N, CA, C and O atoms as a GROMACS GRO file, in nm:
protein
  240
    1MET      N    1   0.086  -0.117   0.000
    1MET     CA    2   0.000   0.000   0.000
    1MET      C    3   0.090   0.124   0.000
    1MET      O    4   0.176   0.138   0.087
    2THR      N    5   0.071   0.211  -0.096
    2THR     CA    6   0.148   0.334  -0.099
    2THR      C    7   0.083   0.436  -0.005
    2THR      O    8  -0.027   0.415   0.044
    3ASP      N    9   0.154   0.546   0.018
    3ASP     CA   10   0.103   0.648   0.110
    3ASP      C   11  -0.032   0.703   0.067
    3ASP      O   12  -0.114   0.739   0.152
    4ALA      N   13  -0.058   0.709  -0.064
    4ALA     CA   14  -0.182   0.769  -0.112
    4ALA      C   15  -0.297   0.669  -0.116
    4ALA      O   16  -0.412   0.709  -0.135
    5GLU      N   17  -0.270   0.542  -0.100
    5GLU     CA   18  -0.375   0.441  -0.105
    5GLU      C   19  -0.436   0.420   0.032
    5GLU      O   20  -0.370   0.436   0.135
    6LEU      N   21  -0.561   0.385   0.031
    6LEU     CA   22  -0.630   0.352   0.156
    6LEU      C   23  -0.669   0.205   0.153
    6LEU      O   24  -0.691   0.149   0.046
    7PRO      N   25  -0.679   0.143   0.270
    7PRO     CA   26  -0.726   0.005   0.274
    7PRO      C   27  -0.870  -0.003   0.223
    7PRO      O   28  -0.949   0.090   0.242
    8GLN      N   29  -0.902  -0.111   0.159
    8GLN     CA   30  -1.038  -0.135   0.115
    8GLN      C   31  -1.123  -0.169   0.238
    8GLN      O   32  -1.070  -0.214   0.339
    9PRO      N   33  -1.254  -0.147   0.230
    9PRO     CA   34  -1.339  -0.176   0.347
    9PRO      C   35  -1.318  -0.316   0.405
    9PRO      O   36  -1.316  -0.332   0.527
   10ARG      N   37  -1.304  -0.415   0.320
   10ARG     CA   38  -1.286  -0.553   0.370
   10ARG      C   39  -1.155  -0.568   0.446
   10ARG      O   40  -1.141  -0.658   0.529
   11GLU      N   41  -1.058  -0.481   0.419
   11GLU     CA   42  -0.929  -0.486   0.487
   11GLU      C   43  -0.933  -0.416   0.623
   11GLU      O   44  -0.834  -0.418   0.696
   12LEU      N   45  -1.045  -0.354   0.656
   12LEU     CA   46  -1.058  -0.283   0.783
   12LEU      C   47  -1.127  -0.366   0.891
   12LEU      O   48  -1.123  -0.329   1.009
   13THR      N   49  -1.188  -0.477   0.853
   13THR     CA   50  -1.265  -0.557   0.948
   13THR      C   51  -1.178  -0.609   1.062
   13THR      O   52  -1.209  -0.585   1.179
   14VAL      N   53  -1.072  -0.679   1.030
   14VAL     CA   54  -0.988  -0.738   1.134
   14VAL      C   55  -0.921  -0.630   1.219
   14VAL      O   56  -0.923  -0.641   1.342
   15PRO      N   57  -0.862  -0.526   1.159
   15PRO     CA   58  -0.804  -0.420   1.243
   15PRO      C   59  -0.907  -0.353   1.334
   15PRO      O   60  -0.874  -0.314   1.446
   16THR      N   61  -1.030  -0.340   1.288
   16THR     CA   62  -1.134  -0.281   1.372
   16THR      C   63  -1.165  -0.370   1.491
   16THR      O   64  -1.178  -0.322   1.604
   17LEU      N   65  -1.175  -0.499   1.468
   17LEU     CA   66  -1.200  -0.593   1.578
   17LEU      C   67  -1.082  -0.596   1.675
   17LEU      O   68  -1.101  -0.603   1.796
   18ARG      N   69  -0.962  -0.590   1.622
   18ARG     CA   70  -0.843  -0.586   1.709
   18ARG      C   71  -0.839  -0.458   1.791
   18ARG      O   72  -0.798  -0.458   1.907
   19ALA      N   73  -0.882  -0.348   1.730
   19ALA     CA   74  -0.886  -0.220   1.802
   19ALA      C   75  -0.983  -0.226   1.918
   19ALA      O   76  -0.951  -0.183   2.029
   20VAL      N   77  -1.102  -0.280   1.894
   20VAL     CA   78  -1.202  -0.291   2.002
   20VAL      C   79  -1.148  -0.381   2.112
   20VAL      O   80  -1.164  -0.350   2.231
   21GLU      N   81  -1.087  -0.491   2.075
   21GLU     CA   82  -1.029  -0.581   2.175
   21GLU      C   83  -0.921  -0.509   2.256
   21GLU      O   84  -0.917  -0.520   2.379
   22ALA      N   85  -0.833  -0.436   2.188
   22ALA     CA   86  -0.724  -0.365   2.256
   22ALA      C   87  -0.777  -0.257   2.349
   22ALA      O   88  -0.711  -0.220   2.446
   23LEU      N   89  -0.895  -0.205   2.319
   23LEU     CA   90  -0.955  -0.100   2.400
   23LEU      C   91  -1.046  -0.155   2.510
   23LEU      O   92  -1.121  -0.081   2.572
   24GLY      N   93  -1.038  -0.285   2.534
   24GLY     CA   94  -1.111  -0.345   2.644
   24GLY      C   95  -1.249  -0.396   2.609
   24GLY      O   96  -1.327  -0.428   2.698
   25GLY      N   97  -1.282  -0.404   2.480
   25GLY     CA   98  -1.409  -0.462   2.439
   25GLY      C   99  -1.518  -0.361   2.413
   25GLY      O  100  -1.623  -0.396   2.357
   26THR      N  101  -1.497  -0.238   2.451
   26THR     CA  102  -1.595  -0.133   2.423
   26THR      C  103  -1.521  -0.001   2.410
   26THR      O  104  -1.425   0.026   2.482
   27ALA      N  105  -1.567   0.082   2.316
   27ALA     CA  106  -1.501   0.211   2.294
   27ALA      C  107  -1.589   0.297   2.205
   27ALA      O  108  -1.680   0.247   2.137
   28SER      N  109  -1.562   0.425   2.206
   28SER     CA  110  -1.634   0.517   2.118
   28SER      C  111  -1.580   0.503   1.976
   28SER      O  112  -1.472   0.448   1.954
   29THR      N  113  -1.655   0.554   1.882
   29THR     CA  114  -1.611   0.552   1.743
   29THR      C  115  -1.478   0.625   1.727
   29THR      O  116  -1.390   0.579   1.655
   30VAL      N  117  -1.463   0.738   1.794
   30VAL     CA  118  -1.339   0.815   1.787
   30VAL      C  119  -1.222   0.732   1.839
   30VAL      O  120  -1.115   0.732   1.777
   31GLU      N  121  -1.240   0.663   1.950
   31GLU     CA  122  -1.134   0.580   2.006
   31GLU      C  123  -1.099   0.464   1.913
   31GLU      O  124  -0.981   0.433   1.893
   32ILE      N  125  -1.201   0.401   1.856
   32ILE     CA  126  -1.178   0.289   1.764
   32ILE      C  127  -1.104   0.338   1.640
   32ILE      O  128  -1.007   0.275   1.596
   33ASN      N  129  -1.150   0.449   1.583
   33ASN     CA  130  -1.083   0.503   1.464
   33ASN      C  131  -0.936   0.533   1.491
   33ASN      O  132  -0.850   0.500   1.410
   34ALA      N  133  -0.908   0.596   1.604
   34ALA     CA  134  -0.770   0.630   1.639
   34ALA      C  135  -0.684   0.504   1.652
   34ALA      O  136  -0.569   0.502   1.608
   35LYS      N  137  -0.741   0.401   1.713
   35LYS     CA  138  -0.665   0.276   1.731
   35LYS      C  139  -0.642   0.206   1.598
   35LYS      O  140  -0.534   0.152   1.575
   36VAL      N  141  -0.741   0.208   1.509
   36VAL     CA  142  -0.724   0.147   1.377
   36VAL      C  143  -0.615   0.221   1.299
   36VAL      O  144  -0.532   0.158   1.235
   37VAL      N  145  -0.616   0.353   1.305
   37VAL     CA  146  -0.512   0.433   1.240
   37VAL      C  147  -0.375   0.392   1.292
   37VAL      O  148  -0.281   0.374   1.216
   38GLU      N  149  -0.365   0.377   1.423
   38GLU     CA  150  -0.239   0.336   1.485
   38GLU      C  151  -0.198   0.196   1.439
   38GLU      O  152  -0.084   0.173   1.400
   39LEU      N  153  -0.292   0.102   1.444
   39LEU     CA  154  -0.262  -0.037   1.407
   39LEU      C  155  -0.218  -0.050   1.262
   39LEU      O  156  -0.129  -0.129   1.230
   40LEU      N  157  -0.281   0.028   1.174
   40LEU     CA  158  -0.248   0.020   1.031
   40LEU      C  159  -0.132   0.109   0.992
   40LEU      O  160  -0.078   0.098   0.882
   41GLY      N  161  -0.093   0.199   1.082
   41GLY     CA  162   0.017   0.290   1.052
   41GLY      C  163  -0.016   0.386   0.939
   41GLY      O  164   0.070   0.418   0.857
   42LEU      N  165  -0.141   0.431   0.934
   42LEU     CA  166  -0.182   0.523   0.828
   42LEU      C  167  -0.110   0.657   0.842
   42LEU      O  168  -0.087   0.704   0.954
   43THR      N  169  -0.076   0.716   0.730
   43THR     CA  170  -0.002   0.842   0.729
   43THR      C  171  -0.099   0.960   0.729
   43THR      O  172  -0.219   0.944   0.705
   44ASP      N  173  -0.046   1.078   0.757
   44ASP     CA  174  -0.126   1.201   0.749
   44ASP      C  175  -0.181   1.221   0.608
   44ASP      O  176  -0.292   1.268   0.590
   45GLU      N  177  -0.100   1.183   0.508
   45GLU     CA  178  -0.145   1.195   0.368
   45GLU      C  179  -0.268   1.107   0.344
   45GLU      O  180  -0.363   1.151   0.280
   46GLN      N  181  -0.265   0.986   0.394
   46GLN     CA  182  -0.379   0.896   0.379
   46GLN      C  183  -0.501   0.950   0.452
   46GLN      O  184  -0.613   0.944   0.401
   47LEU      N  185  -0.481   1.002   0.572
   47LEU     CA  186  -0.592   1.052   0.651
   47LEU      C  187  -0.653   1.178   0.591
   47LEU      O  188  -0.768   1.211   0.622
   48ALA      N  189  -0.580   1.248   0.507
   48ALA     CA  190  -0.630   1.371   0.446
   48ALA      C  191  -0.714   1.345   0.321
   48ALA      O  192  -0.778   1.437   0.270
   49ILE      N  193  -0.716   1.222   0.271
   49ILE     CA  194  -0.793   1.190   0.150
   49ILE      C  195  -0.941   1.200   0.182
   49ILE      O  196  -0.989   1.142   0.280
   50GLU      N  197  -1.013   1.274   0.098
   50GLU     CA  198  -1.158   1.288   0.114
   50GLU      C  199  -1.227   1.241  -0.012
   50GLU      O  200  -1.173   1.252  -0.123
   51TYR      N  201  -1.346   1.190   0.005
   51TYR     CA  202  -1.428   1.146  -0.106
   51TYR      C  203  -1.558   1.222  -0.103
   51TYR      O  204  -1.600   1.269   0.003
   52GLY      N  205  -1.622   1.236  -0.218
   52GLY     CA  206  -1.750   1.305  -0.226
   52GLY      C  207  -1.860   1.230  -0.153
   52GLY      O  208  -1.842   1.116  -0.113
   53ASP      N  209  -1.973   1.298  -0.137
   53ASP     CA  210  -2.086   1.239  -0.065
   53ASP      C  211  -2.138   1.112  -0.130
   53ASP      O  212  -2.196   1.028  -0.062
   54ASP      N  213  -2.118   1.097  -0.260
   54ASP     CA  214  -2.169   0.978  -0.329
   54ASP      C  215  -2.066   0.865  -0.336
   54ASP      O  216  -2.090   0.766  -0.404
   55ALA      N  217  -1.954   0.878  -0.267
   55ALA     CA  218  -1.848   0.777  -0.274
   55ALA      C  219  -1.894   0.641  -0.224
   55ALA      O  220  -1.847   0.538  -0.274
   56ILE      N  221  -1.984   0.637  -0.128
   56ILE     CA  222  -2.032   0.508  -0.077
   56ILE      C  223  -2.107   0.433  -0.186
   56ILE      O  224  -2.092   0.312  -0.200
   57ALA      N  225  -2.188   0.504  -0.262
   57ALA     CA  226  -2.268   0.442  -0.366
   57ALA      C  227  -2.183   0.395  -0.484
   57ALA      O  228  -2.211   0.290  -0.543
   58ARG      N  229  -2.081   0.472  -0.519
   58ARG     CA  230  -2.003   0.440  -0.639
   58ARG      C  231  -1.864   0.389  -0.609
   58ARG      O  232  -1.796   0.338  -0.699
   59GLY      N  233  -1.819   0.401  -0.485
   59GLY     CA  234  -1.683   0.363  -0.448
   59GLY      C  235  -1.589   0.479  -0.474
   59GLY      O  236  -1.620   0.569  -0.552
   60PRO      N  237  -1.470   0.478  -0.407
   60PRO     CA  238  -1.375   0.589  -0.421
   60PRO      C  239  -1.320   0.602  -0.561
   60PRO      O  240  -1.239   0.690  -0.588
   0.00000   0.00000   0.00000
């Protein structure tokens, strides 16, 4: 994965579950997101990527 690429949704499932586990089994969305970013080692460049409102329907 290059700095400009983001993980696909299917690639986020396991890191999300690991994040919740690492946070004691329950956490806010903000806490989970921060832990997933940490676990995946996402860069500031990746975190700055934005998609339009219709990105969910059509994909990035």
